[in-house]
GUVORO-988709 format. One record per atom (N, C-alpha, C): residue number from 1; atom name; y, x, z. Coordinates in nm, 4 decimals, m for minus. Layout:
BEGIN
[NUM,'CA',[Y,X,Z]]
...
end
This chain:
BEGIN
[1,'N',[m1.4180,4.9641,8.8693]]
[1,'CA',[m1.4551,4.9985,8.7330]]
[1,'C',[m1.4712,5.1499,8.7265]]
[2,'N',[m1.5769,5.1981,8.6650]]
[2,'CA',[m1.6005,5.3410,8.6528]]
[2,'C',[m1.5079,5.4017,8.5486]]
[3,'N',[m1.4933,5.5353,8.5554]]
[3,'CA',[m1.4008,5.6026,8.4649]]
[3,'C',[m1.4396,5.5843,8.3183]]
[4,'N',[m1.5697,5.5797,8.2878]]
[4,'CA',[m1.6089,5.5621,8.1482]]
[4,'C',[m1.5712,5.4239,8.0964]]
[5,'N',[m1.5771,5.3238,8.1822]]
[5,'CA',[m1.5368,5.1897,8.1401]]
[5,'C',[m1.3853,5.1809,8.1255]]
[6,'N',[m1.3135,5.2451,8.2163]]
[6,'CA',[m1.1673,5.2476,8.2058]]
[6,'C',[m1.1244,5.3184,8.0790]]
[7,'N',[m1.1879,5.4308,8.0505]]
[7,'CA',[m1.1552,5.5070,7.9300]]
[7,'C',[m1.1852,5.4254,7.8048]]
[8,'N',[m1.2995,5.3593,7.8012]]
[8,'CA',[m1.3346,5.2765,7.6858]]
[8,'C',[m1.2329,5.1647,7.6680]]
[9,'N',[m1.1937,5.1034,7.7776]]
[9,'CA',[m1.0932,4.9963,7.7718]]
[9,'C',[m0.9614,5.0498,7.7152]]
[10,'N',[m0.9181,5.1650,7.7620]]
[10,'CA',[m0.7921,5.2233,7.7149]]
[10,'C',[m0.8012,5.2675,7.5691]]
[11,'N',[m0.9160,5.3211,7.5277]]
[11,'CA',[m0.9355,5.3617,7.3874]]
[11,'C',[m0.9253,5.2427,7.2934]]
[12,'N',[m0.9636,5.1260,7.3422]]
[12,'CA',[m0.9618,5.0055,7.2597]]
[12,'C',[m0.8308,4.9285,7.2702]]
[13,'N',[m0.7276,4.9964,7.3180]]
[13,'CA',[m0.5949,4.9359,7.3171]]
[13,'C',[m0.5520,4.8709,7.4467]]
[14,'N',[m0.6318,4.8832,7.5506]]
[14,'CA',[m0.5953,4.8263,7.6798]]
[14,'C',[m0.4775,4.9002,7.7415]]
[15,'N',[m0.4091,4.8322,7.8293]]
[15,'CA',[m0.2934,4.8940,7.8944]]
[15,'C',[m0.3363,4.9627,8.0237]]
[16,'N',[m0.2626,5.0656,8.0602]]
[16,'CA',[m0.2899,5.1383,8.1830]]
[16,'C',[m0.2741,5.0470,8.3039]]
[17,'N',[m0.1753,4.9595,8.2990]]
[17,'CA',[m0.1513,4.8673,8.4092]]
[17,'C',[m0.2696,4.7728,8.4300]]
[18,'N',[m0.3225,4.7191,8.3221]]
[18,'CA',[m0.4365,4.6272,8.3309]]
[18,'C',[m0.5622,4.7022,8.3754]]
[19,'N',[m0.5812,4.8245,8.3265]]
[19,'CA',[m0.6966,4.9048,8.3685]]
[19,'C',[m0.6889,4.9327,8.5180]]
[20,'N',[m0.5694,4.9633,8.5684]]
[20,'CA',[m0.5512,4.9874,8.7113]]
[20,'C',[m0.5841,4.8624,8.7913]]
[21,'N',[m0.5414,4.7492,8.7413]]
[21,'CA',[m0.5677,4.6221,8.8096]]
[21,'C',[m0.7181,4.5934,8.8127]]
[22,'N',[m0.7860,4.6130,8.6994]]
[22,'CA',[m0.9299,4.5862,8.6924]]
[22,'C',[m1.0094,4.6828,8.7806]]
[23,'N',[m0.9593,4.8065,8.7962]]
[23,'CA',[m1.0264,4.9059,8.8793]]
[23,'C',[m0.9864,4.8935,9.0262]]
[24,'N',[m0.8976,4.7999,9.0544]]
[24,'CA',[m0.8496,4.7766,9.1903]]
[24,'C',[m0.7752,4.8980,9.2470]]
[25,'N',[m0.7007,4.9667,9.1584]]
[25,'CA',[m0.6174,5.0783,9.2021]]
[25,'C',[m0.4790,5.0249,9.2372]]
[26,'N',[m0.4215,5.0780,9.3428]]
[26,'CA',[m0.2874,5.0342,9.3822]]
[26,'C',[m0.1794,5.0990,9.2970]]
[27,'N',[m0.2152,5.2043,9.2248]]
[27,'CA',[m0.1176,5.2764,9.1431]]
[27,'C',[m0.1798,5.3144,9.0088]]
[28,'N',[m0.0995,5.3093,8.9031]]
[28,'CA',[m0.1493,5.3529,8.7718]]
[28,'C',[m0.1736,5.5036,8.7708]]
[29,'N',[m0.1102,5.5760,8.8615]]
[29,'CA',[m0.1338,5.7212,8.8701]]
[29,'C',[m0.2792,5.7504,8.9078]]
[30,'N',[m0.3368,5.6675,8.9910]]
[30,'CA',[m0.4781,5.6832,9.0260]]
[30,'C',[m0.5640,5.6604,8.9034]]
[31,'N',[m0.5329,5.5589,8.8258]]
[31,'CA',[m0.6086,5.5294,8.7051]]
[31,'C',[m0.5969,5.6440,8.6058]]
[32,'N',[m0.4810,5.7045,8.5970]]
[32,'CA',[m0.4617,5.8179,8.5058]]
[32,'C',[m0.5549,5.9339,8.5403]]
[33,'N',[m0.5877,5.9505,8.6671]]
[33,'CA',[m0.6793,6.0565,8.7075]]
[33,'C',[m0.8187,6.0362,8.6479]]
[34,'N',[m0.8551,5.9117,8.6257]]
[34,'CA',[m0.9873,5.8791,8.5720]]
[34,'C',[m0.9877,5.8601,8.4209]]
[35,'N',[m0.8743,5.8694,8.3577]]
[35,'CA',[m0.8632,5.8513,8.2126]]
[35,'C',[m0.9166,5.9759,8.1425]]
[36,'N',[m1.0247,5.9601,8.0690]]
[36,'CA',[m1.0909,6.0729,8.0028]]
[36,'C',[m1.0684,6.0757,7.8515]]
[37,'N',[m0.9683,6.0036,7.8041]]
[37,'CA',[m0.9450,6.0022,7.6591]]
[37,'C',[m0.9154,6.1411,7.6048]]
[38,'N',[m0.8487,6.2242,7.6803]]
[38,'CA',[m0.8135,6.3572,7.6313]]
[38,'C',[m0.9328,6.4525,7.6297]]
[39,'N',[m1.0454,6.4131,7.6878]]
[39,'CA',[m1.1648,6.4977,7.6886]]
[39,'C',[m1.2410,6.4921,7.5569]]
[40,'N',[m1.2122,6.3949,7.4740]]
[40,'CA',[m1.2825,6.3800,7.3475]]
[40,'C',[m1.2388,6.4874,7.2494]]
[41,'N',[m1.3353,6.5362,7.1727]]
[41,'CA',[m1.3072,6.6356,7.0701]]
[41,'C',[m1.3250,6.5679,6.9354]]
[42,'N',[m1.2267,6.5819,6.8490]]
[42,'CA',[m1.2350,6.5189,6.7175]]
[42,'C',[m1.3129,6.6084,6.6212]]
[43,'N',[m1.3622,6.5501,6.5137]]
[43,'CA',[m1.4340,6.6242,6.4113]]
[43,'C',[m1.3445,6.7315,6.3509]]
[44,'N',[m1.2170,6.7013,6.3320]]
[44,'CA',[m1.1236,6.8004,6.2787]]
[44,'C',[m1.1164,6.9233,6.3689]]
[45,'N',[m1.1153,6.9018,6.4990]]
[45,'CA',[m1.1097,7.0139,6.5929]]
[45,'C',[m1.2359,7.0994,6.5842]]
[46,'N',[m1.3509,7.0354,6.5717]]
[46,'CA',[m1.4779,7.1077,6.5608]]
[46,'C',[m1.4799,7.1892,6.4326]]
[47,'N',[m1.4401,7.1275,6.3219]]
[47,'CA',[m1.4395,7.1995,6.1943]]
[47,'C',[m1.3425,7.3173,6.1977]]
[48,'N',[m1.2316,7.3017,6.2640]]
[48,'CA',[m1.1327,7.4105,6.2742]]
[48,'C',[m1.1916,7.5274,6.3527]]
[49,'N',[m1.2716,7.4988,6.4541]]
[49,'CA',[m1.3341,7.6042,6.5344]]
[49,'C',[m1.4420,7.6769,6.4541]]
[50,'N',[m1.5173,7.6030,6.3749]]
[50,'CA',[m1.6288,7.6601,6.3003]]
[50,'C',[m1.5848,7.7402,6.1778]]
[51,'N',[m1.4631,7.7223,6.1338]]
[51,'CA',[m1.4169,7.7922,6.0121]]
[51,'C',[m1.3760,7.9326,6.0439]]
end
């Protein structure tokens, strides 16, 4: 499973353990490396920068 699919799965309430299993990772730590949820910028953050 690609990182964007893993991230989408996790954003929608999926568990890290299940994402690791679906990506065929032997460790959830590997899956965490591909988790891009923290890369998203919220509208509040953008507005705070622009003010």
